[in-house]
N, CA, C and O of each residue as an XYZ file, in Angstrom:
432
protein
N      -3.825     -5.644    -10.866
C      -2.697     -6.245    -10.703
C      -1.902     -5.497     -9.615
O      -2.283     -4.339     -9.438
N      -1.005     -5.865     -8.947
C      -0.246     -5.058     -8.099
C       1.227     -4.922     -8.956
O       1.638     -5.767     -9.751
N       1.814     -3.842     -8.651
C       3.167     -3.517     -9.391
C       4.287     -3.992     -8.082
O       4.006     -3.990     -6.883
N       5.140     -4.246     -8.481
C       6.428     -4.780     -7.703
C       7.201     -3.609     -7.274
O       7.404     -2.659     -8.030
N       7.660     -3.672     -5.993
C       8.481     -2.375     -5.894
C       9.324     -1.700     -6.975
O       9.240     -0.481     -7.120
N      10.169     -2.470     -7.772
C      10.888     -1.858     -8.817
C      10.027     -1.376     -9.580
O      10.112     -0.157     -9.736
N       9.074     -1.994    -10.216
C       8.074     -1.527    -11.223
C       7.565     -0.133    -10.863
O       7.681      0.779    -11.683
N       6.971      0.078     -9.596
C       6.442      1.134     -8.981
C       7.238      2.070     -9.121
O       6.751      3.048     -9.687
N       8.487      2.164     -8.762
C       9.781      2.889     -8.389
C      10.304      3.384     -9.877
O      10.649      4.553    -10.052
N      10.327      2.669    -10.647
C      10.936      2.739    -11.771
C       9.903      3.743    -12.833
O      10.289      4.597    -13.632
N       8.524      3.326    -12.541
C       7.615      4.325    -13.339
C       7.588      5.630    -12.703
O       7.460      6.650    -13.379
N       7.698      5.653    -11.469
C       7.915      6.960    -10.861
C       8.968      7.795    -11.229
O       8.750      8.955    -11.578
N      10.240      7.256    -11.178
C      11.519      7.918    -11.357
C      11.921      8.269    -12.895
O      12.630      9.190    -13.299
N      11.268      7.278    -13.607
C      11.599      7.549    -15.164
C      10.696      8.747    -15.541
O      11.079      9.454    -16.473
N       9.643      9.023    -14.972
C       8.972     10.134    -15.271
C       9.740     11.636    -14.906
O       9.240     12.719    -15.210
N      10.768     11.513    -14.348
C      10.975     12.776    -13.623
C      12.378     13.027    -14.695
O      13.183     12.163    -15.041
N      12.370     14.542    -15.094
C      13.396     14.794    -16.087
C      14.698     14.402    -15.944
O      15.279     14.591    -14.875
N      15.255     13.860    -16.912
C      16.964     13.307    -17.094
C      17.261     12.224    -16.514
O      18.426     11.828    -16.480
N      15.854     11.297    -15.740
C      16.160     10.084    -15.234
C      16.368      9.014    -15.960
O      15.492      8.781    -16.793
N      17.517      8.075    -15.890
C      17.737      6.721    -16.626
C      17.699      5.648    -15.575
O      18.226      5.855    -14.482
N      17.037      4.389    -15.884
C      17.710      3.164    -15.120
C      18.628      2.340    -15.758
O      18.532      2.156    -16.971
N      19.515      1.815    -15.092
C      20.533      0.851    -15.696
C      20.813     -0.141    -14.657
O      20.433      0.226    -13.545
N      21.382     -1.320    -14.701
C      21.818     -2.131    -13.858
C      23.089     -1.786    -12.967
O      24.142     -1.264    -13.333
N      22.678     -2.252    -11.589
C      23.679     -1.801    -10.748
C      25.089     -2.660    -10.543
O      25.054     -3.885    -10.666
N      26.170     -2.063    -10.269
C      27.387     -3.056    -10.293
C      27.326     -3.827     -9.184
O      28.220     -4.671     -9.250
N      26.582     -3.947     -8.032
C      26.281     -5.014     -7.252
C      24.891     -5.591     -7.350
O      24.283     -5.946     -6.339
N      24.412     -5.680     -8.499
C      23.189     -6.319     -8.497
C      22.034     -5.208     -8.216
O      22.126     -4.148     -7.597
N      20.742     -5.886     -8.975
C      19.868     -4.655     -8.932
C      19.757     -3.797     -9.812
O      20.156     -4.153    -10.920
N      19.200     -2.391     -9.692
C      19.085     -1.342    -10.584
C      19.319     -0.454    -10.140
O      19.109     -0.322     -8.935
N      19.873      0.595    -10.906
C      20.491      1.945    -10.561
C      19.389      2.877    -11.292
O      18.760      2.662    -12.328
N      19.361      4.035    -10.372
C      18.394      5.539    -11.122
C      19.573      6.188    -11.116
O      20.479      6.115    -10.286
N      19.493      6.871    -12.163
C      20.632      8.166    -12.281
C      20.151      9.351    -12.754
O      19.426      9.369    -13.749
N      20.512     10.510    -12.074
C      20.204     11.674    -12.908
C      21.425     12.228    -13.644
O      22.369     12.630    -12.964
N      21.484     12.282    -14.982
C      22.506     12.713    -16.083
C      23.729     12.065    -15.575
O      24.762     12.646    -15.243
N      23.500     10.794    -15.552
C      24.786      9.975    -15.459
C      25.225     10.097    -13.972
O      26.367      9.649    -13.866
N      24.749     10.525    -12.827
C      25.183     10.385    -11.472
C      24.141      9.373    -10.878
O      23.092      9.287    -11.516
N      24.277      8.533     -9.669
C      23.456      7.815     -8.836
C      22.428      8.429     -8.156
O      22.757      9.327     -7.381
N      21.387      8.186     -8.253
C      20.179      8.866     -7.334
C      20.458      7.779     -6.086
O      20.797      8.052     -4.935
N      20.207      6.440     -6.685
C      20.058      5.382     -5.557
C      19.968      4.319     -6.155
O      19.943      4.467     -7.376
N      19.900      3.140     -5.750
C      19.952      1.656     -6.275
C      19.163      0.786     -5.529
O      19.301      0.756     -4.306
N      18.197     -0.066     -6.205
C      17.217     -0.943     -5.499
C      17.837     -2.489     -5.699
O      18.039     -2.979     -6.810
N      18.064     -3.071     -4.614
C      18.563     -4.598     -4.752
C      16.912     -5.382     -4.725
O      16.100     -5.067     -3.855
N      16.672     -6.157     -5.529
C      15.406     -6.653     -5.738
C      14.273     -5.697     -5.437
O      14.249     -4.591     -5.977
N      13.371     -6.071     -4.626
C      12.308     -5.524     -4.456
C      12.089     -5.368     -2.859
O      11.007     -5.609     -2.325
N      13.185     -4.960     -2.192
C      12.915     -4.843     -0.854
C      14.266     -4.132     -0.110
O      14.337     -3.983      1.110
N      15.251     -3.750     -0.998
C      16.149     -3.064     -0.191
C      16.425     -1.774     -1.152
O      16.530     -2.010     -2.356
N      16.547     -0.474     -0.719
C      16.941      0.828     -1.201
C      18.221      1.150     -0.910
O      18.479      1.143      0.294
N      19.086      1.425     -1.635
C      20.086      2.327     -0.759
C      20.154      3.937     -1.570
O      19.692      4.062     -2.704
N      20.673      4.900     -0.958
C      20.777      6.049     -1.159
C      22.021      6.791     -0.623
O      22.207      6.813      0.594
N      22.761      7.314     -1.345
C      23.980      8.133     -0.740
C      23.342      9.844     -0.269
O      22.709     10.576     -1.030
N      23.620     10.075      0.762
C      22.962     11.526      1.071
C      24.023     12.271      1.606
O      25.007     11.670      2.036
N      23.954     13.694      1.648
C      24.901     14.475      2.481
C      25.018     13.891      4.148
O      24.002     13.542      4.749
N      25.879     13.861      4.548
C      25.986     13.326      5.947
C      24.828     13.840      7.061
O      24.274     13.083      7.858
N      24.570     15.357      6.939
C      23.837     15.570      8.061
C      22.438     15.412      7.639
O      21.624     15.277      8.553
N      22.069     15.406      6.613
C      21.017     14.724      5.858
C      20.584     13.165      6.081
O      19.451     12.785      6.377
N      21.719     12.359      5.876
C      21.858     10.722      6.585
C      21.546     10.887      7.829
O      20.376     10.583      8.062
N      22.306     11.352      8.963
C      22.036     11.359     10.041
C      20.675     11.660     10.596
O      20.189     10.889     11.423
N      19.986     12.796     10.173
C      18.612     13.417     10.496
C      17.681     12.107     10.006
O      16.807     11.708     10.776
N      17.858     11.525      8.867
C      17.044     10.452      8.525
C      17.173      9.215      9.316
O      16.142      8.599      9.586
N      18.274      8.795      9.704
C      18.404      7.584     10.445
C      18.101      7.961     12.151
O      17.794      6.986     12.836
N      18.167      9.217     12.804
C      17.488      9.853     13.707
C      16.096      9.595     13.721
O      15.537      9.025     14.658
N      15.515     10.010     12.685
C      13.964     10.148     12.669
C      13.482      8.593     12.551
O      12.321      8.246     12.770
N      14.401      7.815     12.222
C      13.552      6.585     11.882
C      13.184      6.203     10.539
O      12.916      5.049     10.207
N      13.179      7.511      9.550
C      13.083      7.340      8.183
C      13.872      6.242      7.510
O      13.348      5.641      6.572
N      14.808      6.003      7.818
C      15.978      5.131      7.160
C      17.099      4.484      8.114
O      17.331      4.951      9.229
N      17.741      3.427      7.614
C      18.373      2.741      8.792
C      20.130      3.123      8.263
O      20.312      3.598      7.142
N      21.066      2.908      9.011
C      22.394      3.282      8.504
C      22.599      2.010      7.095
O      21.887      1.010      7.005
N      23.624      2.336      6.198
C      23.629      1.515      5.257
C      24.037      0.258      5.598
O      24.908      0.173      6.463
N      23.459     -1.044      4.954
C      23.608     -2.326      5.599
C      25.071     -2.521      5.504
O      25.344     -3.328      6.393
N      26.025     -2.225      4.945
C      27.429     -2.524      4.725
C      28.107     -1.684      5.438
O      28.695     -1.968      6.482
N      28.064     -0.706      4.962
C      28.825      0.713      5.579
C      28.024      1.793      6.544
O      27.641      2.913      6.206
N      27.917      1.350      7.446
C      27.249      1.885      8.477
C      27.415      3.095      8.743
O      26.403      3.709      9.078
N      28.821      3.899      8.683
C      29.310      4.962      8.988
C      29.423      5.772      8.138
O      29.631      6.923      8.522
N      29.336      5.519      6.694
C      29.302      6.262      5.646
C      27.849      7.185      5.331
O      26.968      7.175      6.190
N      27.702      7.812      4.317
C      26.637      8.760      3.947
C      25.560      7.965      3.183
O      24.540      8.459      2.704
N      25.880      6.818      3.139
C      24.601      5.852      2.443
C      23.540      5.497      3.778
O      23.922      5.361      4.940
N      22.279      5.399      3.349
C      21.364      4.975      3.909
C      20.798      3.436      3.311
O      21.118      3.014      2.200
N      20.154      2.905      4.000
C      19.315      1.527      3.823
C      17.870      1.761      4.094
O      17.452      2.303      5.117
N      17.198      1.361      3.205
C      15.680      1.532      3.319
C      14.937      0.271      2.979
O      14.727     -0.024      1.802
N      14.551     -0.447      3.934
C      13.591     -1.792      3.698
C      12.358     -1.470      2.979
O      11.766     -0.471      3.390
N      11.844     -2.101      1.991
C      10.381     -2.147      1.632
C       9.730     -3.420      1.914
O       9.927     -4.556      1.482
N       8.911     -2.937      2.742
C       8.251     -4.385      3.467
C       6.753     -4.332      3.198
O       6.172     -5.418      3.213
N       6.046     -3.244      2.955
C       4.896     -3.081      2.219
C       4.842     -1.971      0.962
O       5.713     -1.337      0.365
N       3.548     -2.045      0.873
C       3.111     -1.179     -0.307
C       3.291      0.505      0.240
O       3.775      1.313     -0.552
N       2.888      0.933      1.565
C       3.330      1.852      1.897
C       4.744      2.418      2.308
O       4.847      3.512      2.863
N       5.661      1.744      2.056
C       7.295      1.468      2.072
C       7.574      1.945      0.726
O       8.592      2.627      0.601
N       6.798      1.696     -0.401
C       7.044      2.092     -1.670
C       7.282      3.638     -1.800
O       8.316      4.163     -2.213
N       6.309      4.184     -1.436
C       5.943      5.593     -1.358
C       6.959      6.229     -0.583
O       7.601      7.118     -1.143
N       7.247      5.915      0.702
C       8.371      6.351      1.571
C       9.835      6.250      0.654
O      10.609      7.206      0.599
N      10.042      5.200      0.083
C      11.187      4.906     -0.925
C      11.207      5.951     -1.955
O      12.193      6.669     -2.123
N      10.229      6.037     -2.584
C      10.000      7.116     -3.581
C      10.474      8.817     -2.911
O      11.236      9.603     -3.472
N       9.856      9.005     -1.765
C      10.307     10.042     -1.109
C      11.598     10.696     -0.910
O      11.988     11.853     -1.067
N      12.282      9.339     -0.422
C      13.559      9.345     -0.275
C      14.306      9.476     -1.609
O      15.209     10.313     -1.632
N      14.082      8.835     -2.620
C      14.653      9.193     -3.949
C      14.586     10.788     -4.447
O      15.474     11.481     -4.944
N      12.870     11.182     -4.052
C      12.850     12.434     -4.472
C      13.758     13.578     -3.671
O      13.996     14.736     -4.013
N      14.026     13.117     -2.924
C      14.703     14.304     -2.007
C      15.981     14.029     -2.318
O      16.715     14.999     -2.130
N      16.474     13.148     -2.691
C      18.022     12.927     -3.101
C      17.894     13.888     -4.577
O      18.629     14.866     -4.710
N      16.924     13.516     -5.616
C      17.008     13.733     -6.845
C      17.222     15.377     -6.679
O      18.194     16.057     -7.008
N      16.049     15.747     -6.091
C      16.024     17.384     -5.744
C      17.146     18.013     -5.304
O      17.365     19.162     -5.689
N      18.032     17.361     -4.429
C      19.389     17.881     -4.031
C      20.293     18.108     -5.142
O      20.961     19.140     -5.210
N      20.356     16.976     -6.220
C      20.911     16.872     -7.000
C      20.796     18.162     -8.142
O      21.678     18.972     -8.426
N      19.774     18.091     -8.547
C      19.074     19.124     -9.418
C      19.362     20.470     -8.916
O      19.900     21.323     -9.621
N      18.995     20.672     -7.658
C      19.317     21.949     -6.862
C      20.898     22.463     -7.087
O      21.250     23.575     -7.482
N      21.803     21.252     -6.697
C      23.104     21.474     -6.667
C      23.705     21.696     -8.129
O      24.737     22.350     -8.279
N      23.181     21.260     -8.947
C      23.419     21.556    -10.314
C      22.972     22.958    -11.094
O      23.745     23.556    -11.843
N      21.844     23.322    -10.861
C      21.313     24.367    -11.318
C      21.404     25.443    -10.484
O      20.970     26.526    -10.875
N      22.034     25.300     -9.093
C      21.985     26.825     -8.294
C      20.906     27.178     -7.581
O      20.936     28.112     -6.780
N      19.804     26.419     -7.825
C      18.328     27.032     -7.198
C      17.907     26.237     -6.015
O      16.868     26.519     -5.420
């Protein structure tokens, strides 16, 4: 059986310390670390993540993500999941954000 993007990402993220999942205010699901959003998934095809602007600009320049589909000049990125390989790339983007959040909190 093949997992959907939502199932696969939920399975990974919920195994990380202090991560929870809840409905997102604009639909889909939101992943949170200690009550703060890591990113959110619309259906099985669109991931949005808020990043520090420099990192957001780097990811867009490298083609790893696109500017946010509604707020293209913000720190948000959009990542479209079109294949099973994209699920791993989406998980990587979320892990980068998660690690940044943990580092910011712990000072490590």
